[in-house]
N, C-alpha and C positions, 0 to 999 in steps of 0.2 A: 368806538373809544372806550378803553377799560378804565373805570374810575379808580379802582384799587388793584393794581396789578400785583400778581404773585411775586414774592421776593426771590424765589428760585429762578424764575424764567423771565421776569420783568414783562409778563404779559405776551410773550411770544408763543406760549404753548409747549415749548420744549427748552431743554437746557443743554449745554455742551459739557460733556464729561468724557474723561478718558477710560478706555476699556481695553483690557488685554485680551486678545483673541489668539487662541492656539489652533493651529491647523497643520496638516501633514502635506509635504511637497512630495509628489510621486517620484519614485526612483527613476532616474533617466530624463527628468523633465528638461526640456530645452529652453533656450533664451526666448522669451516672448509667450511662453505657455501661460494661459490664463486659468485661474481657478476661481469658481463661483461659490461664495458662502451664502446660502439662502437664509434670508431673514436677519442678516448681520449688518446691513447697510443703513441708510438714512431712514429715520422714523417717518411714518406717514404724516401728512399735514394735520395739525391740531390733534395729533394722537389718535386719530380715527383711521383704522385700517392696519395692514401688516407692514412691518419694516421692509425695506427694499433689500437687494442683494449687495454684497460687498464683493467687488471684483479685485483680484490680486494678480498682478502680472509678474512673473518670474524674470529676474535679471541674473543671468549666469555670468560670473566673473571670469576673466581669461586666466589660464594657467601659464606659469612660466615657460613650460616646453611643450605641453600638449595642445594640440588643436582638435576640434571635435568635428566628426562627420557622422551625424545620426549617433549610433551607440559606439562607433569606432573612434579610438583615440589615435592621432597621427602625430609623429615627431620626427625630426631629423637628428641624426647622430653623427657628428663629425669625428672621424677617426684618422689616425696617422696611417701612412702606408704600411708600416710593419704590422699594425693590428688588422688591417685588411688582408694582408698577405699571409700572415701566420695564424690568424684567428685570435679571439680573446672573448672574455666574458666580463660584462659590465653590469653592476647592480646599482639601481637608482631608486630613490623614494618614489612610491606610487600613490595615486590619490585614495586608494582603498586602505592605506596605512601599512601595507606590507611592502617588501622590497620587490622590485620588478627586475628579473635577471634576464639580460639580453646576451644571448650566445651568438657571436659573430663567427661563422665557420671560416676556416682557412681558404684563401683564394677568393674571398668576397670582392666584389667590384663596387666602386662608388656609383651611386644611382640605383643599386638593387635595393629591394625592400625585403624586410623580414615581417612575418605575421606571428604575434604572440596571441594564441586563441584564447578567448573567454576572459580576457583581463581588461576589457574595455568597460564602458558603462552599461548598466542594466537597460534592457529594452523596455520601453514605456508600456507597450501594448501587448507584449507577449513575454514568455519566460526566457531566461538566458541572458547572456551578456554579449557585447560586441567584442571586437578584437583591438589589440594595439598593433599599429603598423608603423614600423621603424624604417626611415629612409637613410640609407648609408651614404655619408658624404665624405669626401676626402679633405682632411684639414691640411693646409699648406701654410707652414709658419711664415711670418712676415720676414724674419731674418734668420740666417743660420751662420754658425761660426765658420771660420775658414777651414778648420779641421774637418767638420761635417761636410762642407762643400767638396773638399778634396776626396773624401770617402765616397760621396755620390758620383763624382766624375769617374773614379775607378769602377763603380758598379754600373755605370750607365749602359754599357753594351750588354750585360747580362739582363738588365731589367726592362730595357725598351724592346718592342717587337722587332724581329730581324726583318720581316718583310712588311712594311707599313700598309701597302696597298691590299695585300691579302688580309690583314687584320681588319681593315675597313670593310672588306667584303664579308668576312666571317661574322663581324659584328652586326651588319645590316641583315644577314641571313638569320641570326639569332633573334633579332627584334621582330622580323616578319613572322617567324615560327611562333612567337608568343602572342601574336595578335589574334 
């Protein structure tokens, strides 16, 4: 029993105070990464001994269009049929503050991927950066006007494969060659 407790700690041997601690998060740190700051944690009992360690667990927030796979960033890019057929260039904001230019070559197909080298996240344990992988998707509008529908009907025979069975065989052959 303490007869005359300290006014700072009320006899507990320590007091609660706020402290700002600055630390660096390594580039490319993933969700769940733990950082250990030695000697910045809870003080030892009765002030005898060294302070404990402060453990910090990194929480990485989700991005509106990028998903992460290690140091690579993955996104899907919905495009209209004309953009896939004729090719186009799209610039979007990137996490590094610079524009990310995505060049879609003419004759691209929905489901194909494009790789933009060294624009992903920094590697945590080695030098360099990951890639940005863009999955091309076909955007089909919910509704089209009667005039657009009429135009599509007139182009249908030239846009559809003439021999559907042969196209299925060619597509399967291409997939197997890429495995």
